N, C-alpha and C positions, 0 to 999 in steps of 0.2 A: 504494499499499499504506499502510495506517495502522498504528498500533502494535497495536490490537485484531487485525487480520487476521494480523499477524505472530506475535502471541502465539498466536492460533488454531493456525496452521501450525506452530509450534514444538511444541505440545502433541500434534499429530496425528504428526508425526514422531517425537516422544519415545516415545509409546505405540504407534505403529504402527497406530493404530485410531482412527477418527472417533468412534465410540461412547465410548471411555474417554476421548478428549479432551473430548468434550462432558461427560462425568460430572465429569471434574475442573475444568472452567471452570463449571461449574453452569449450562449452557445446553444446549438441545436439539441432538439430533444433526442435524436439518434445518438449524438455524442454523449450525452448523459447517459442513456440506456446502455451503451457500449462500455462505459466505465463502471458501471454498476455490475454489469455481467463480468467483467474482468475481476473485479473485487470477489464476486461470488465463485468464480473458478478458483481465484488464489487461496480462498479459505475454505471451500468445500461446503458453503452454507448458501441458504436462499435468504437474501436481505429484504427483498420487497416483493 
């Protein structure tokens, strides 16, 4: 996990929405989803 992925996960949890997190971070929704999937794969858990 890097700080960028942690920031993305924080925003998804905060807003309870991938779309709203993407908007707040000024990145695309697919980019947010991709980073969450990478975290899930790295830790072998389902995060959202």
